[in-house]
N, C-alpha and C positions, 0 to 999 in steps of 0.2 A: 457154147460160150456165155460167161458171164456178163451182165451189161458192165459197163466201165465206170466205176463210181469216181465221183466229183468229190473228192477230199481237198480240202483246203486246211494248212497248217499255220498256223501263227498267233498273234495276239487280237481280241478284240479292243476296241474303243475304249473300254469300262478298265479294262486291264492295264494300257498304256496310261491312262489317265490316274490311275491309282499309283504305278509306278513313277511317274512323273512328280505327281506329289510326294512322296516319300523322298525322293532326292532331291525336292526343293527343299523341305524339311531339315534334311541330315545337311544340305550346303550351309543351311542359313544357322544352322545352331555351330558349326565347325566354325565359319566365319566369325561369329560373334565371339566364339571362345580366342580366335585368335587376334581380334582387335583387343579382346581383355587383356589380352597376354601380352600385345604390343604395349598398350598404355601402361600397364604394371612396370614393366621395363622402362619406359620413358620417366615416369616417377621415381624408380629404383638409379637411374643415371642422374635424375637432378638430385635425390639425395647425397648421392655419391659425391657430385662436384659442390655442393655444402660443405659436407665435414671435409674434403680435400681443401677446400678453401679456408675455412674457418682454423683449421689445424696450422695452415700455412701461416696466416695472420699472428695468429695467438703466438704460436713457435718463434716467429719473429722478431716480434714486440718483446716477449717473454726474454729471450737470449740478451738483448742488448738492455734491457732495463736492469736485470739482475746485476750488473757490474756497472752502473753506470750512477751517478748524482743526479736527482730529478731536480730541475731547476725550477717547475711549478709549485704553486702554493696548494693548502688544503682545498677540497671541494667536498660538497655533499655526492653520496653515490645515490640519492634519487632518481630516479629517471626522468621525473617528471621536472624537478628541481632545474628552473632556467639556470642557475649558477653549476651546474654541471659543465666541465670544459668537454669538448670536442677534440682538443689539443693538447698533446705532450710534448714538453721539452726537455731532453736530457742531457748531461755531458758524459759522454761515452770517453773511457780512457785512451783509445787505438782511435774510434772514429770521428771524436770531436763532437760537436752538437749537433744531434740527431733531434729531429721534428716528426714526430708523426701527428695526422689530422685526418679527422671525419668530415667528411662534408656529401653535400645531395644536390650537385651543380644540375641534374638532371633528375628523371623518374627515380635513376638509380644512386644509390649511395655508394661510395669508395672512401678506400683509405689510401692515402697515399704517405712515404717516408721520403722526408726530403724534397718534397714535390712529386715526386713518383709516383703513380698508382701501383699498390701491391695487392690487389684483391683485382679477381677476374671480371670480365665485362658479363658471365654467364649467370652470376650470383649478384641480388639487390643485398646490401647493408642496410636494414631497415632501423636498425637502432643498434648505438654505438656510443659508449662514453669511456674516459678516462676519470677515474674516481681515488685522488691521491689524499692519502693521510699518514700522520707521522712525519711530515716534511719540516715540520715548526720549531718550535723549544721545545717540545713535550718531552724528549728522552727517549723516543720510539723511534723504532725502526720504519721507515719510508715503505710504505705500501703501497700498491695501484693495484686497483681493484676495477676489471674490464668487463661488462658487460655486454655481450652481444647477442643481436637476433638478424640471423639472415634467411632470404627466401629466395626462392625460385619456380618458377611457373613449369609444369612439365604436366604434359599429357592434359587432364582436364582441370587438374586441383594443384593449388599452391602450397608448396612444402616448406615448410619453416621449422628451423631449430634457433633455441637461444641457449646459449652458454654464458660462463661466466669463472672467470680465473683472478686469481689475486697473486700479484708478485713482488717477493722483499727484497726491497734492493739492500745488498751487501757494500758494505764498505770496507773496499779493497788497498785503501790508501796503507793501512796498517801493513796489510803482507805485501806490499812493494816496498817501505820504508826499510823494510829488514835487509 
């Protein structure tokens, strides 16, 4: 008969500590990547909101200004010029008198059409102006230039987009008189 040998199988304390440390490093790295991906998704969503809102506002204004008569006067297009107007009044052939106005009633800037807000509450219009030229007796077609800066906070950063468009008002009275 052989003596009974006492064999214990298992992990030593050092092996358990090494395995736990490696597991902690892997979990920390994976969670960091997850948080970074989540932040990037928030930023992308914020930029998408900015783009959608800017395109909607500019397209809405453009459609009406193209076929309307501008009742405002010439202004400077310099954004720091205090003479730059934040209101545009047009005479639309179907909708009648339409008024667009930029205001900042709170911390967020908004654009209204005939008193109704057309911008999203998620987006701040930080800069906006109507720059009208050619509406006087200079014989030029009326042009409205609209510089706009929109921003939103998403994640840990502020996303901002600046756009500008110029619209030429068409004189449709000749087309309707024939």
